[in-house]
C-alpha positions, -999 to 999 in steps of 0.1 A, spaced: 181 -215 -82 153 -201 -62 142 -164 -66 146 -134 -39 116 -115 -33 116 -84 -18 84 -72 -4 73 -37 12 41 -34 28 21 -6 42 -11 -5 65 -42 16 47 -77 17 58 -104 -8 45 -124 19 28 -91 24 11 -81 -5 2 -118 -17 -15 -111 17 -38 -76 0 -43 -94 -32 -56 -115 -18 -78 -92 6 -92 -106 40 -84 -76 48 -63 -40 47 -84 -23 62 -57 -13 57 -24 -11 91 -3 16 92 24 33 121 44 64 104 47 83 91 14 81 53 16 109 46 -6 92 22 -26 113 17 -60 90 15 -93 88 -20 -100 90 -30 -64 57 -52 -49 36 -42 -18 17 -65 3 -16 -43 21 -22 -51 56 -58 -41 56 -64 -25 91 -93 -30 119 -117 -46 114 -105 -68 87 -68 -72 99 -48 -90 73 -26 -95 39 -52 -87 16 -38 -70 -14 -4 -69 -31 5 -42 -63 32 -33 -79 44 6 -69 48 27 -98 69 59 -90 63 80 -61 55 118 -67 63 149 -45 41 175 -49 25 202 -32 -10 194 -21 -29 219 -38 -15 210 -71 -18 171 -62 -52 172 -54 -59 203 -86 -45 176 -107 -50 139 -93 -88 138 -69 -100 116 -93 -78 89 -82 -67 91 -48 -102 75 -35 -102 106 -10 -126 134 -7 -117 170 -5 -126 175 27 -103 144 44 -75 152 21 -65 184 33 -69 171 66 -43 150 66 -20 170 47 -29 201 70 2 222 71 28 199 54 43 217 22 53 184 2 30 152 -2 44 117 -15 20 99 -37 31 61 -46 17 51 -80 0 20 -75 0 -1 -110 -11 -38 -114 -35 -52 -83 -39 -84 -75 -64 -99 -46 -54 -130 -23 -80 -153 -26 -67 -165 12 -61 -134 32 -30 -134 58 -46 -131 85 -31 -111 120 -26 -142 135 -11 -166 107 9 -134 99 27 -133 130 38 -165 146 38 -186 115 60 -154 93 68 -130 119 55 -105 101 42 -74 123 12 -48 108 33 -19 93 34 17 114 48 32 79 67 11 53 83 -20 60 102 -46 43 90 -82 46 126 -99 53 124 -141 57 100 -161 41 75 -146 16 40 -162 27 34 -180 -6 4 -165 -13 21 -135 -17 47 -148 -38 28 -169 -59 5 -140 -68 36 -115 -74 56 -142 -100 
């Protein structure tokens, strides 16, 4: 019996992806609830100039917190400086922080053309669920 996979995808800028890969960034910050359950896998679409799925991670809990409290207690795990953090969450009373557990990097990233034309995956504007055929390079990493 073939295993069914549900993989989510988020767009993340290259400097933050590098922080995730190095293990320095252990929370992915969002202004909205990404609705990714603990244990799910997330494919990172690395934005320009990379424009490819380069990394996957297993999600932990999604924390919902007040921005100042979260900064005070987790700033070393966010991969972002204080000024950029507070600018990003300006006017927000709550933040959503998706815990990053296990991180795996694709040896051969899935570029934008291959994503669109072979797998019918479009770069996420928020959080998307990849439906249909999961690329084998991702499947092999999450088995």
